[in-house]
mmCIF file of the protein (N, C-alpha, C, O) and its ligand, coordinates in Angstrom:
data_MODEL
# 
_entry.id   MODEL 
# 
loop_
_entity.id 
_entity.type 
_entity.pdbx_number_of_molecules 
1 polymer     1 
2 non-polymer 1 
# 
_entity_poly.entity_id                      1 
_entity_poly.type                           'polypeptide(L)' 
_entity_poly.nstd_linkage                   no 
_entity_poly.nstd_monomer                   no 
_entity_poly.pdbx_seq_one_letter_code       MLDLLILAGFMVLILGSGVFATNIYCQIAYNRCPACGAMNAKRRSECRKCSALIA 
_entity_poly.pdbx_seq_one_letter_code_can   MLDLLILAGFMVLILGSGVFATNIYCQIAYNRCPACGAMNAKRRSECRKCSALIA 
_entity_poly.pdbx_strand_id                 A 
# 
loop_
_entity_poly_seq.entity_id 
_entity_poly_seq.num 
_entity_poly_seq.mon_id 
_entity_poly_seq.hetero 
1 1  MET n 
1 2  LEU n 
1 3  ASP n 
1 4  LEU n 
1 5  LEU n 
1 6  ILE n 
1 7  LEU n 
1 8  ALA n 
1 9  GLY n 
1 10 PHE n 
1 11 MET n 
1 12 VAL n 
1 13 LEU n 
1 14 ILE n 
1 15 LEU n 
1 16 GLY n 
1 17 SER n 
1 18 GLY n 
1 19 VAL n 
1 20 PHE n 
1 21 ALA n 
1 22 THR n 
1 23 ASN n 
1 24 ILE n 
1 25 TYR n 
1 26 CYS n 
1 27 GLN n 
1 28 ILE n 
1 29 ALA n 
1 30 TYR n 
1 31 ASN n 
1 32 ARG n 
1 33 CYS n 
1 34 PRO n 
1 35 ALA n 
1 36 CYS n 
1 37 GLY n 
1 38 ALA n 
1 39 MET n 
1 40 ASN n 
1 41 ALA n 
1 42 LYS n 
1 43 ARG n 
1 44 ARG n 
1 45 SER n 
1 46 GLU n 
1 47 CYS n 
1 48 ARG n 
1 49 LYS n 
1 50 CYS n 
1 51 SER n 
1 52 ALA n 
1 53 LEU n 
1 54 ILE n 
1 55 ALA n 
# 
loop_
_struct_asym.id 
_struct_asym.entity_id 
A 1 
B 2 
# 
loop_
_chem_comp.id 
_chem_comp.type 
_chem_comp.mon_nstd_flag 
ALA 'L-peptide linking' y 
ARG 'L-peptide linking' y 
ASN 'L-peptide linking' y 
ASP 'L-peptide linking' y 
CYS 'L-peptide linking' y 
GLN 'L-peptide linking' y 
GLU 'L-peptide linking' y 
GLY 'peptide linking'   y 
ILE 'L-peptide linking' y 
LEU 'L-peptide linking' y 
LYS 'L-peptide linking' y 
MET 'L-peptide linking' y 
PHE 'L-peptide linking' y 
PRO 'L-peptide linking' y 
SER 'L-peptide linking' y 
THR 'L-peptide linking' y 
TYR 'L-peptide linking' y 
VAL 'L-peptide linking' y 
ZN  non-polymer         . 
# 
_pdbx_entity_nonpoly.entity_id   2 
_pdbx_entity_nonpoly.name        ? 
_pdbx_entity_nonpoly.comp_id     ZN 
# 
_pdbx_nonpoly_scheme.asym_id         B 
_pdbx_nonpoly_scheme.entity_id       2 
_pdbx_nonpoly_scheme.mon_id          ZN 
_pdbx_nonpoly_scheme.ndb_seq_num     1 
_pdbx_nonpoly_scheme.pdb_seq_num     101 
_pdbx_nonpoly_scheme.auth_seq_num    101 
_pdbx_nonpoly_scheme.pdb_mon_id      ZN 
_pdbx_nonpoly_scheme.auth_mon_id     ZN 
_pdbx_nonpoly_scheme.pdb_strand_id   A 
_pdbx_nonpoly_scheme.pdb_ins_code    . 
# 
loop_
_atom_site.group_PDB 
_atom_site.id 
_atom_site.type_symbol 
_atom_site.label_atom_id 
_atom_site.label_alt_id 
_atom_site.label_comp_id 
_atom_site.label_asym_id 
_atom_site.label_entity_id 
_atom_site.label_seq_id 
_atom_site.pdbx_PDB_ins_code 
_atom_site.Cartn_x 
_atom_site.Cartn_y 
_atom_site.Cartn_z 
_atom_site.occupancy 
_atom_site.B_iso_or_equiv 
_atom_site.pdbx_formal_charge 
_atom_site.auth_seq_id 
_atom_site.auth_comp_id 
_atom_site.auth_asym_id 
_atom_site.auth_atom_id 
_atom_site.pdbx_PDB_model_num 
ATOM   1   N  N  . MET A 1 1  ? 180.085 59.855  158.330 1.00 0.00 ? 1   MET A N  1 
ATOM   2   C  CA . MET A 1 1  ? 181.189 60.730  158.520 1.00 0.00 ? 1   MET A CA 1 
ATOM   3   C  C  . MET A 1 1  ? 180.851 62.064  158.064 1.00 0.00 ? 1   MET A C  1 
ATOM   4   O  O  . MET A 1 1  ? 181.134 63.042  158.755 1.00 0.00 ? 1   MET A O  1 
ATOM   5   N  N  . LEU A 1 2  ? 180.199 62.181  156.819 1.00 0.00 ? 2   LEU A N  1 
ATOM   6   C  CA . LEU A 1 2  ? 179.669 63.411  156.244 1.00 0.00 ? 2   LEU A CA 1 
ATOM   7   C  C  . LEU A 1 2  ? 178.718 63.926  156.954 1.00 0.00 ? 2   LEU A C  1 
ATOM   8   O  O  . LEU A 1 2  ? 178.700 65.147  157.111 1.00 0.00 ? 2   LEU A O  1 
ATOM   9   N  N  . ASP A 1 3  ? 177.755 63.130  157.517 1.00 0.00 ? 3   ASP A N  1 
ATOM   10  C  CA . ASP A 1 3  ? 176.646 63.573  158.339 1.00 0.00 ? 3   ASP A CA 1 
ATOM   11  C  C  . ASP A 1 3  ? 177.110 64.554  159.529 1.00 0.00 ? 3   ASP A C  1 
ATOM   12  O  O  . ASP A 1 3  ? 176.594 65.631  159.831 1.00 0.00 ? 3   ASP A O  1 
ATOM   13  N  N  . LEU A 1 4  ? 178.321 63.852  160.189 1.00 0.00 ? 4   LEU A N  1 
ATOM   14  C  CA . LEU A 1 4  ? 178.926 64.512  161.358 1.00 0.00 ? 4   LEU A CA 1 
ATOM   15  C  C  . LEU A 1 4  ? 179.296 65.859  161.075 1.00 0.00 ? 4   LEU A C  1 
ATOM   16  O  O  . LEU A 1 4  ? 179.039 66.797  161.830 1.00 0.00 ? 4   LEU A O  1 
ATOM   17  N  N  . LEU A 1 5  ? 179.992 65.972  159.822 1.00 0.00 ? 5   LEU A N  1 
ATOM   18  C  CA . LEU A 1 5  ? 180.594 67.230  159.431 1.00 0.00 ? 5   LEU A CA 1 
ATOM   19  C  C  . LEU A 1 5  ? 179.399 68.134  159.219 1.00 0.00 ? 5   LEU A C  1 
ATOM   20  O  O  . LEU A 1 5  ? 179.530 69.290  159.622 1.00 0.00 ? 5   LEU A O  1 
ATOM   21  N  N  . ILE A 1 6  ? 178.307 67.807  158.676 1.00 0.00 ? 6   ILE A N  1 
ATOM   22  C  CA . ILE A 1 6  ? 177.190 68.810  158.207 1.00 0.00 ? 6   ILE A CA 1 
ATOM   23  C  C  . ILE A 1 6  ? 176.622 69.164  159.552 1.00 0.00 ? 6   ILE A C  1 
ATOM   24  O  O  . ILE A 1 6  ? 176.242 70.333  159.630 1.00 0.00 ? 6   ILE A O  1 
ATOM   25  N  N  . LEU A 1 7  ? 176.459 68.340  160.756 1.00 0.00 ? 7   LEU A N  1 
ATOM   26  C  CA . LEU A 1 7  ? 175.850 68.554  161.797 1.00 0.00 ? 7   LEU A CA 1 
ATOM   27  C  C  . LEU A 1 7  ? 176.826 69.519  162.561 1.00 0.00 ? 7   LEU A C  1 
ATOM   28  O  O  . LEU A 1 7  ? 176.276 70.395  163.228 1.00 0.00 ? 7   LEU A O  1 
ATOM   29  N  N  . ALA A 1 8  ? 178.203 69.478  162.556 1.00 0.00 ? 8   ALA A N  1 
ATOM   30  C  CA . ALA A 1 8  ? 179.094 70.280  163.211 1.00 0.00 ? 8   ALA A CA 1 
ATOM   31  C  C  . ALA A 1 8  ? 179.102 71.524  162.488 1.00 0.00 ? 8   ALA A C  1 
ATOM   32  O  O  . ALA A 1 8  ? 179.417 72.482  163.195 1.00 0.00 ? 8   ALA A O  1 
ATOM   33  N  N  . GLY A 1 9  ? 178.854 71.782  161.321 1.00 0.00 ? 9   GLY A N  1 
ATOM   34  C  CA . GLY A 1 9  ? 178.784 72.984  160.609 1.00 0.00 ? 9   GLY A CA 1 
ATOM   35  C  C  . GLY A 1 9  ? 177.602 73.615  160.860 1.00 0.00 ? 9   GLY A C  1 
ATOM   36  O  O  . GLY A 1 9  ? 177.564 74.844  160.904 1.00 0.00 ? 9   GLY A O  1 
ATOM   37  N  N  . PHE A 1 10 ? 176.546 72.888  161.046 1.00 0.00 ? 10  PHE A N  1 
ATOM   38  C  CA . PHE A 1 10 ? 175.261 73.435  161.519 1.00 0.00 ? 10  PHE A CA 1 
ATOM   39  C  C  . PHE A 1 10 ? 175.159 73.929  162.961 1.00 0.00 ? 10  PHE A C  1 
ATOM   40  O  O  . PHE A 1 10 ? 174.385 74.830  163.284 1.00 0.00 ? 10  PHE A O  1 
ATOM   41  N  N  . MET A 1 11 ? 175.940 73.324  163.779 1.00 0.00 ? 11  MET A N  1 
ATOM   42  C  CA . MET A 1 11 ? 176.102 73.989  165.234 1.00 0.00 ? 11  MET A CA 1 
ATOM   43  C  C  . MET A 1 11 ? 176.779 75.105  165.341 1.00 0.00 ? 11  MET A C  1 
ATOM   44  O  O  . MET A 1 11 ? 176.445 75.959  166.162 1.00 0.00 ? 11  MET A O  1 
ATOM   45  N  N  . VAL A 1 12 ? 177.960 75.277  164.423 1.00 0.00 ? 12  VAL A N  1 
ATOM   46  C  CA . VAL A 1 12 ? 178.633 76.388  164.368 1.00 0.00 ? 12  VAL A CA 1 
ATOM   47  C  C  . VAL A 1 12 ? 177.840 77.496  163.917 1.00 0.00 ? 12  VAL A C  1 
ATOM   48  O  O  . VAL A 1 12 ? 177.927 78.602  164.451 1.00 0.00 ? 12  VAL A O  1 
ATOM   49  N  N  . LEU A 1 13 ? 177.044 77.240  162.925 1.00 0.00 ? 13  LEU A N  1 
ATOM   50  C  CA . LEU A 1 13 ? 176.180 78.282  162.241 1.00 0.00 ? 13  LEU A CA 1 
ATOM   51  C  C  . LEU A 1 13 ? 175.156 78.786  163.403 1.00 0.00 ? 13  LEU A C  1 
ATOM   52  O  O  . LEU A 1 13 ? 175.083 79.995  163.620 1.00 0.00 ? 13  LEU A O  1 
ATOM   53  N  N  . ILE A 1 14 ? 174.493 78.017  164.031 1.00 0.00 ? 14  ILE A N  1 
ATOM   54  C  CA . ILE A 1 14 ? 173.598 78.319  165.139 1.00 0.00 ? 14  ILE A CA 1 
ATOM   55  C  C  . ILE A 1 14 ? 174.143 79.117  166.196 1.00 0.00 ? 14  ILE A C  1 
ATOM   56  O  O  . ILE A 1 14 ? 173.576 80.133  166.601 1.00 0.00 ? 14  ILE A O  1 
ATOM   57  N  N  . LEU A 1 15 ? 175.364 78.634  166.714 1.00 0.00 ? 15  LEU A N  1 
ATOM   58  C  CA . LEU A 1 15 ? 176.169 79.492  167.813 1.00 0.00 ? 15  LEU A CA 1 
ATOM   59  C  C  . LEU A 1 15 ? 176.469 80.739  167.313 1.00 0.00 ? 15  LEU A C  1 
ATOM   60  O  O  . LEU A 1 15 ? 176.172 81.748  167.952 1.00 0.00 ? 15  LEU A O  1 
ATOM   61  N  N  . GLY A 1 16 ? 177.068 80.794  166.160 1.00 0.00 ? 16  GLY A N  1 
ATOM   62  C  CA . GLY A 1 16 ? 177.574 82.022  165.401 1.00 0.00 ? 16  GLY A CA 1 
ATOM   63  C  C  . GLY A 1 16 ? 176.486 83.036  165.314 1.00 0.00 ? 16  GLY A C  1 
ATOM   64  O  O  . GLY A 1 16 ? 176.733 84.222  165.535 1.00 0.00 ? 16  GLY A O  1 
ATOM   65  N  N  . SER A 1 17 ? 175.232 82.601  164.985 1.00 0.00 ? 17  SER A N  1 
ATOM   66  C  CA . SER A 1 17 ? 174.231 83.511  164.752 1.00 0.00 ? 17  SER A CA 1 
ATOM   67  C  C  . SER A 1 17 ? 173.614 83.985  166.087 1.00 0.00 ? 17  SER A C  1 
ATOM   68  O  O  . SER A 1 17 ? 173.143 85.117  166.187 1.00 0.00 ? 17  SER A O  1 
ATOM   69  N  N  . GLY A 1 18 ? 173.623 83.107  167.108 1.00 0.00 ? 18  GLY A N  1 
ATOM   70  C  CA . GLY A 1 18 ? 173.379 83.445  168.591 1.00 0.00 ? 18  GLY A CA 1 
ATOM   71  C  C  . GLY A 1 18 ? 174.179 84.593  168.989 1.00 0.00 ? 18  GLY A C  1 
ATOM   72  O  O  . GLY A 1 18 ? 173.632 85.575  169.493 1.00 0.00 ? 18  GLY A O  1 
ATOM   73  N  N  . VAL A 1 19 ? 175.579 84.532  168.778 1.00 0.00 ? 19  VAL A N  1 
ATOM   74  C  CA . VAL A 1 19 ? 176.487 85.628  169.127 1.00 0.00 ? 19  VAL A CA 1 
ATOM   75  C  C  . VAL A 1 19 ? 176.158 86.803  168.350 1.00 0.00 ? 19  VAL A C  1 
ATOM   76  O  O  . VAL A 1 19 ? 176.116 87.913  168.881 1.00 0.00 ? 19  VAL A O  1 
ATOM   77  N  N  . PHE A 1 20 ? 175.906 86.608  167.033 1.00 0.00 ? 20  PHE A N  1 
ATOM   78  C  CA . PHE A 1 20 ? 175.768 87.776  166.281 1.00 0.00 ? 20  PHE A CA 1 
ATOM   79  C  C  . PHE A 1 20 ? 174.486 88.453  166.725 1.00 0.00 ? 20  PHE A C  1 
ATOM   80  O  O  . PHE A 1 20 ? 174.492 89.683  166.792 1.00 0.00 ? 20  PHE A O  1 
ATOM   81  N  N  . ALA A 1 21 ? 173.367 87.766  167.042 1.00 0.00 ? 21  ALA A N  1 
ATOM   82  C  CA . ALA A 1 21 ? 172.073 88.275  167.491 1.00 0.00 ? 21  ALA A CA 1 
ATOM   83  C  C  . ALA A 1 21 ? 172.484 89.042  168.799 1.00 0.00 ? 21  ALA A C  1 
ATOM   84  O  O  . ALA A 1 21 ? 172.032 90.181  168.909 1.00 0.00 ? 21  ALA A O  1 
ATOM   85  N  N  . THR A 1 22 ? 173.273 88.565  169.790 1.00 0.00 ? 22  THR A N  1 
ATOM   86  C  CA . THR A 1 22 ? 173.534 89.147  170.917 1.00 0.00 ? 22  THR A CA 1 
ATOM   87  C  C  . THR A 1 22 ? 174.183 90.518  170.752 1.00 0.00 ? 22  THR A C  1 
ATOM   88  O  O  . THR A 1 22 ? 173.807 91.505  171.383 1.00 0.00 ? 22  THR A O  1 
ATOM   89  N  N  . ASN A 1 23 ? 175.195 90.521  169.852 1.00 0.00 ? 23  ASN A N  1 
ATOM   90  C  CA . ASN A 1 23 ? 175.927 91.675  169.459 1.00 0.00 ? 23  ASN A CA 1 
ATOM   91  C  C  . ASN A 1 23 ? 174.968 92.702  169.090 1.00 0.00 ? 23  ASN A C  1 
ATOM   92  O  O  . ASN A 1 23 ? 174.982 93.774  169.694 1.00 0.00 ? 23  ASN A O  1 
ATOM   93  N  N  . ILE A 1 24 ? 174.042 92.454  168.049 1.00 0.00 ? 24  ILE A N  1 
ATOM   94  C  CA . ILE A 1 24 ? 173.106 93.420  167.433 1.00 0.00 ? 24  ILE A CA 1 
ATOM   95  C  C  . ILE A 1 24 ? 172.087 93.951  168.765 1.00 0.00 ? 24  ILE A C  1 
ATOM   96  O  O  . ILE A 1 24 ? 171.755 95.134  168.854 1.00 0.00 ? 24  ILE A O  1 
ATOM   97  N  N  . TYR A 1 25 ? 171.736 93.115  169.572 1.00 0.00 ? 25  TYR A N  1 
ATOM   98  C  CA . TYR A 1 25 ? 170.773 93.638  170.717 1.00 0.00 ? 25  TYR A CA 1 
ATOM   99  C  C  . TYR A 1 25 ? 171.597 94.557  171.619 1.00 0.00 ? 25  TYR A C  1 
ATOM   100 O  O  . TYR A 1 25 ? 171.116 95.634  171.972 1.00 0.00 ? 25  TYR A O  1 
ATOM   101 N  N  . CYS A 1 26 ? 172.819 94.178  172.006 1.00 0.00 ? 26  CYS A N  1 
ATOM   102 C  CA . CYS A 1 26 ? 173.671 95.134  172.691 1.00 0.00 ? 26  CYS A CA 1 
ATOM   103 C  C  . CYS A 1 26 ? 173.953 96.401  172.145 1.00 0.00 ? 26  CYS A C  1 
ATOM   104 O  O  . CYS A 1 26 ? 173.978 97.435  172.813 1.00 0.00 ? 26  CYS A O  1 
ATOM   105 N  N  . GLN A 1 27 ? 174.174 96.323  170.876 1.00 0.00 ? 27  GLN A N  1 
ATOM   106 C  CA . GLN A 1 27 ? 174.314 97.637  170.106 1.00 0.00 ? 27  GLN A CA 1 
ATOM   107 C  C  . GLN A 1 27 ? 173.038 98.431  170.063 1.00 0.00 ? 27  GLN A C  1 
ATOM   108 O  O  . GLN A 1 27 ? 173.130 99.657  170.011 1.00 0.00 ? 27  GLN A O  1 
ATOM   109 N  N  . ILE A 1 28 ? 172.044 97.945  170.077 1.00 0.00 ? 28  ILE A N  1 
ATOM   110 C  CA . ILE A 1 28 ? 170.676 98.573  170.086 1.00 0.00 ? 28  ILE A CA 1 
ATOM   111 C  C  . ILE A 1 28 ? 170.341 99.003  171.412 1.00 0.00 ? 28  ILE A C  1 
ATOM   112 O  O  . ILE A 1 28 ? 169.807 100.111 171.467 1.00 0.00 ? 28  ILE A O  1 
ATOM   113 N  N  . ALA A 1 29 ? 170.551 98.308  172.653 1.00 0.00 ? 29  ALA A N  1 
ATOM   114 C  CA . ALA A 1 29 ? 170.034 98.625  173.745 1.00 0.00 ? 29  ALA A CA 1 
ATOM   115 C  C  . ALA A 1 29 ? 171.081 99.124  174.774 1.00 0.00 ? 29  ALA A C  1 
ATOM   116 O  O  . ALA A 1 29 ? 170.754 99.482  175.906 1.00 0.00 ? 29  ALA A O  1 
ATOM   117 N  N  . TYR A 1 30 ? 172.275 99.128  174.349 1.00 0.00 ? 30  TYR A N  1 
ATOM   118 C  CA . TYR A 1 30 ? 173.376 99.599  175.308 1.00 0.00 ? 30  TYR A CA 1 
ATOM   119 C  C  . TYR A 1 30 ? 174.403 100.403 174.572 1.00 0.00 ? 30  TYR A C  1 
ATOM   120 O  O  . TYR A 1 30 ? 174.688 100.241 173.385 1.00 0.00 ? 30  TYR A O  1 
ATOM   121 N  N  . ASN A 1 31 ? 174.927 101.273 175.370 1.00 0.00 ? 31  ASN A N  1 
ATOM   122 C  CA . ASN A 1 31 ? 176.086 102.165 174.767 1.00 0.00 ? 31  ASN A CA 1 
ATOM   123 C  C  . ASN A 1 31 ? 177.286 101.582 175.664 1.00 0.00 ? 31  ASN A C  1 
ATOM   124 O  O  . ASN A 1 31 ? 177.155 101.167 176.816 1.00 0.00 ? 31  ASN A O  1 
ATOM   125 N  N  . ARG A 1 32 ? 178.383 101.622 174.983 1.00 0.00 ? 32  ARG A N  1 
ATOM   126 C  CA . ARG A 1 32 ? 179.769 101.385 175.588 1.00 0.00 ? 32  ARG A CA 1 
ATOM   127 C  C  . ARG A 1 32 ? 180.341 102.578 176.034 1.00 0.00 ? 32  ARG A C  1 
ATOM   128 O  O  . ARG A 1 32 ? 180.379 103.544 175.271 1.00 0.00 ? 32  ARG A O  1 
ATOM   129 N  N  . CYS A 1 33 ? 180.820 102.648 177.238 1.00 0.00 ? 33  CYS A N  1 
ATOM   130 C  CA . CYS A 1 33 ? 181.534 103.792 177.938 1.00 0.00 ? 33  CYS A CA 1 
ATOM   131 C  C  . CYS A 1 33 ? 182.818 103.910 177.290 1.00 0.00 ? 33  CYS A C  1 
ATOM   132 O  O  . CYS A 1 33 ? 183.577 102.942 177.243 1.00 0.00 ? 33  CYS A O  1 
ATOM   133 N  N  . PRO A 1 34 ? 183.150 105.161 176.726 1.00 0.00 ? 34  PRO A N  1 
ATOM   134 C  CA . PRO A 1 34 ? 184.527 105.531 175.937 1.00 0.00 ? 34  PRO A CA 1 
ATOM   135 C  C  . PRO A 1 34 ? 185.524 105.339 176.915 1.00 0.00 ? 34  PRO A C  1 
ATOM   136 O  O  . PRO A 1 34 ? 186.566 104.796 176.548 1.00 0.00 ? 34  PRO A O  1 
ATOM   137 N  N  . ALA A 1 35 ? 185.394 105.696 178.140 1.00 0.00 ? 35  ALA A N  1 
ATOM   138 C  CA . ALA A 1 35 ? 186.588 105.724 179.160 1.00 0.00 ? 35  ALA A CA 1 
ATOM   139 C  C  . ALA A 1 35 ? 186.862 104.437 179.739 1.00 0.00 ? 35  ALA A C  1 
ATOM   140 O  O  . ALA A 1 35 ? 188.038 104.087 179.839 1.00 0.00 ? 35  ALA A O  1 
ATOM   141 N  N  . CYS A 1 36 ? 185.798 103.576 180.194 1.00 0.00 ? 36  CYS A N  1 
ATOM   142 C  CA . CYS A 1 36 ? 186.031 102.211 180.859 1.00 0.00 ? 36  CYS A CA 1 
ATOM   143 C  C  . CYS A 1 36 ? 185.709 101.206 180.140 1.00 0.00 ? 36  CYS A C  1 
ATOM   144 O  O  . CYS A 1 36 ? 186.268 100.139 180.393 1.00 0.00 ? 36  CYS A O  1 
ATOM   145 N  N  . GLY A 1 37 ? 184.657 101.272 178.980 1.00 0.00 ? 37  GLY A N  1 
ATOM   146 C  CA . GLY A 1 37 ? 184.228 100.293 178.286 1.00 0.00 ? 37  GLY A CA 1 
ATOM   147 C  C  . GLY A 1 37 ? 183.267 99.443  179.051 1.00 0.00 ? 37  GLY A C  1 
ATOM   148 O  O  . GLY A 1 37 ? 183.159 98.277  178.671 1.00 0.00 ? 37  GLY A O  1 
ATOM   149 N  N  . ALA A 1 38 ? 182.530 99.854  180.102 1.00 0.00 ? 38  ALA A N  1 
ATOM   150 C  CA . ALA A 1 38 ? 181.367 99.418  180.702 1.00 0.00 ? 38  ALA A CA 1 
ATOM   151 C  C  . ALA A 1 38 ? 180.170 99.419  179.888 1.00 0.00 ? 38  ALA A C  1 
ATOM   152 O  O  . ALA A 1 38 ? 180.004 100.436 179.214 1.00 0.00 ? 38  ALA A O  1 
ATOM   153 N  N  . MET A 1 39 ? 179.222 98.426  179.792 1.00 0.00 ? 39  MET A N  1 
ATOM   154 C  CA . MET A 1 39 ? 178.145 98.370  179.131 1.00 0.00 ? 39  MET A CA 1 
ATOM   155 C  C  . MET A 1 39 ? 176.931 99.283  179.880 1.00 0.00 ? 39  MET A C  1 
ATOM   156 O  O  . MET A 1 39 ? 176.600 98.998  181.031 1.00 0.00 ? 39  MET A O  1 
ATOM   157 N  N  . ASN A 1 40 ? 176.392 100.222 179.266 1.00 0.00 ? 40  ASN A N  1 
ATOM   158 C  CA . ASN A 1 40 ? 175.214 101.042 180.062 1.00 0.00 ? 40  ASN A CA 1 
ATOM   159 C  C  . ASN A 1 40 ? 174.115 101.173 179.195 1.00 0.00 ? 40  ASN A C  1 
ATOM   160 O  O  . ASN A 1 40 ? 174.221 101.280 177.973 1.00 0.00 ? 40  ASN A O  1 
ATOM   161 N  N  . ALA A 1 41 ? 172.964 101.163 179.882 1.00 0.00 ? 41  ALA A N  1 
ATOM   162 C  CA . ALA A 1 41 ? 171.798 101.215 179.136 1.00 0.00 ? 41  ALA A CA 1 
ATOM   163 C  C  . ALA A 1 41 ? 171.801 102.575 178.346 1.00 0.00 ? 41  ALA A C  1 
ATOM   164 O  O  . ALA A 1 41 ? 172.441 103.558 178.717 1.00 0.00 ? 41  ALA A O  1 
ATOM   165 N  N  . LYS A 1 42 ? 171.037 102.528 177.245 1.00 0.00 ? 42  LYS A N  1 
ATOM   166 C  CA . LYS A 1 42 ? 170.874 103.632 176.420 1.00 0.00 ? 42  LYS A CA 1 
ATOM   167 C  C  . LYS A 1 42 ? 170.350 105.015 177.026 1.00 0.00 ? 42  LYS A C  1 
ATOM   168 O  O  . LYS A 1 42 ? 170.778 106.110 176.663 1.00 0.00 ? 42  LYS A O  1 
ATOM   169 N  N  . ARG A 1 43 ? 169.459 104.837 177.905 1.00 0.00 ? 43  ARG A N  1 
ATOM   170 C  CA . ARG A 1 43 ? 168.795 105.983 178.595 1.00 0.00 ? 43  ARG A CA 1 
ATOM   171 C  C  . ARG A 1 43 ? 169.700 106.654 179.557 1.00 0.00 ? 43  ARG A C  1 
ATOM   172 O  O  . ARG A 1 43 ? 169.470 107.803 179.937 1.00 0.00 ? 43  ARG A O  1 
ATOM   173 N  N  . ARG A 1 44 ? 170.779 105.931 179.984 1.00 0.00 ? 44  ARG A N  1 
ATOM   174 C  CA . ARG A 1 44 ? 171.787 106.471 180.875 1.00 0.00 ? 44  ARG A CA 1 
ATOM   175 C  C  . ARG A 1 44 ? 172.619 107.566 180.062 1.00 0.00 ? 44  ARG A C  1 
ATOM   176 O  O  . ARG A 1 44 ? 172.974 107.406 178.895 1.00 0.00 ? 44  ARG A O  1 
ATOM   177 N  N  . SER A 1 45 ? 172.866 108.628 180.785 1.00 0.00 ? 45  SER A N  1 
ATOM   178 C  CA . SER A 1 45 ? 173.790 109.646 180.338 1.00 0.00 ? 45  SER A CA 1 
ATOM   179 C  C  . SER A 1 45 ? 175.198 109.695 180.868 1.00 0.00 ? 45  SER A C  1 
ATOM   180 O  O  . SER A 1 45 ? 176.110 110.358 180.374 1.00 0.00 ? 45  SER A O  1 
ATOM   181 N  N  . GLU A 1 46 ? 175.279 108.857 182.014 1.00 0.00 ? 46  GLU A N  1 
ATOM   182 C  CA . GLU A 1 46 ? 176.656 108.757 182.663 1.00 0.00 ? 46  GLU A CA 1 
ATOM   183 C  C  . GLU A 1 46 ? 176.776 107.373 182.924 1.00 0.00 ? 46  GLU A C  1 
ATOM   184 O  O  . GLU A 1 46 ? 175.861 106.635 183.288 1.00 0.00 ? 46  GLU A O  1 
ATOM   185 N  N  . CYS A 1 47 ? 178.183 106.997 182.679 1.00 0.00 ? 47  CYS A N  1 
ATOM   186 C  CA . CYS A 1 47 ? 178.426 105.753 183.081 1.00 0.00 ? 47  CYS A CA 1 
ATOM   187 C  C  . CYS A 1 47 ? 178.276 105.201 184.595 1.00 0.00 ? 47  CYS A C  1 
ATOM   188 O  O  . CYS A 1 47 ? 178.594 105.832 185.602 1.00 0.00 ? 47  CYS A O  1 
ATOM   189 N  N  . ARG A 1 48 ? 177.709 103.853 184.554 1.00 0.00 ? 48  ARG A N  1 
ATOM   190 C  CA . ARG A 1 48 ? 177.463 103.504 186.041 1.00 0.00 ? 48  ARG A CA 1 
ATOM   191 C  C  . ARG A 1 48 ? 178.720 103.041 186.726 1.00 0.00 ? 48  ARG A C  1 
ATOM   192 O  O  . ARG A 1 48 ? 178.748 102.895 187.948 1.00 0.00 ? 48  ARG A O  1 
ATOM   193 N  N  . LYS A 1 49 ? 179.733 102.816 185.975 1.00 0.00 ? 49  LYS A N  1 
ATOM   194 C  CA . LYS A 1 49 ? 181.103 102.505 186.837 1.00 0.00 ? 49  LYS A CA 1 
ATOM   195 C  C  . LYS A 1 49 ? 181.894 103.581 186.977 1.00 0.00 ? 49  LYS A C  1 
ATOM   196 O  O  . LYS A 1 49 ? 182.429 103.720 188.077 1.00 0.00 ? 49  LYS A O  1 
ATOM   197 N  N  . CYS A 1 50 ? 182.152 104.561 185.949 1.00 0.00 ? 50  CYS A N  1 
ATOM   198 C  CA . CYS A 1 50 ? 183.064 105.677 186.137 1.00 0.00 ? 50  CYS A CA 1 
ATOM   199 C  C  . CYS A 1 50 ? 182.456 106.788 186.072 1.00 0.00 ? 50  CYS A C  1 
ATOM   200 O  O  . CYS A 1 50 ? 183.217 107.753 186.145 1.00 0.00 ? 50  CYS A O  1 
ATOM   201 N  N  . SER A 1 51 ? 181.232 107.060 185.949 1.00 0.00 ? 51  SER A N  1 
ATOM   202 C  CA . SER A 1 51 ? 180.431 108.416 185.932 1.00 0.00 ? 51  SER A CA 1 
ATOM   203 C  C  . SER A 1 51 ? 181.075 109.407 184.725 1.00 0.00 ? 51  SER A C  1 
ATOM   204 O  O  . SER A 1 51 ? 181.090 110.633 184.834 1.00 0.00 ? 51  SER A O  1 
ATOM   205 N  N  . ALA A 1 52 ? 181.548 108.754 183.679 1.00 0.00 ? 52  ALA A N  1 
ATOM   206 C  CA . ALA A 1 52 ? 181.764 109.771 182.705 1.00 0.00 ? 52  ALA A CA 1 
ATOM   207 C  C  . ALA A 1 52 ? 180.670 109.765 181.790 1.00 0.00 ? 52  ALA A C  1 
ATOM   208 O  O  . ALA A 1 52 ? 179.896 108.821 181.629 1.00 0.00 ? 52  ALA A O  1 
ATOM   209 N  N  . LEU A 1 53 ? 180.641 110.942 181.153 1.00 0.00 ? 53  LEU A N  1 
ATOM   210 C  CA . LEU A 1 53 ? 179.380 111.284 180.166 1.00 0.00 ? 53  LEU A CA 1 
ATOM   211 C  C  . LEU A 1 53 ? 179.652 110.350 178.982 1.00 0.00 ? 53  LEU A C  1 
ATOM   212 O  O  . LEU A 1 53 ? 180.730 110.029 178.481 1.00 0.00 ? 53  LEU A O  1 
ATOM   213 N  N  . ILE A 1 54 ? 178.255 109.956 178.625 1.00 0.00 ? 54  ILE A N  1 
ATOM   214 C  CA . ILE A 1 54 ? 178.295 109.041 177.521 1.00 0.00 ? 54  ILE A CA 1 
ATOM   215 C  C  . ILE A 1 54 ? 177.491 109.952 176.406 1.00 0.00 ? 54  ILE A C  1 
ATOM   216 O  O  . ILE A 1 54 ? 176.472 110.609 176.618 1.00 0.00 ? 54  ILE A O  1 
ATOM   217 N  N  . ALA A 1 55 ? 178.225 109.819 175.138 1.00 0.00 ? 55  ALA A N  1 
ATOM   218 C  CA . ALA A 1 55 ? 177.468 110.714 174.153 1.00 0.00 ? 55  ALA A CA 1 
ATOM   219 C  C  . ALA A 1 55 ? 176.278 110.000 173.554 1.00 0.00 ? 55  ALA A C  1 
ATOM   220 O  O  . ALA A 1 55 ? 175.558 110.577 172.739 1.00 0.00 ? 55  ALA A O  1 
HETATM 221 ZN ZN . ZN  B 2 .  ? 182.692 104.188 182.303 1.00 0.00 2 101 ZN  A ZN 1 
# 
């Protein structure tokens, strides 16, 4: 029973760190459009969805 709890905790930790790493990666590689919230690559100066300027 304890083994199962440790395993479950470990799985949550792995999944959590995966989500965390994805968030970090998105923050590094992408900008979020302030107008519509779409993800845009850093090199873009205009949103690909609504053409708003991205600072
Ligand atoms: Zn936009």
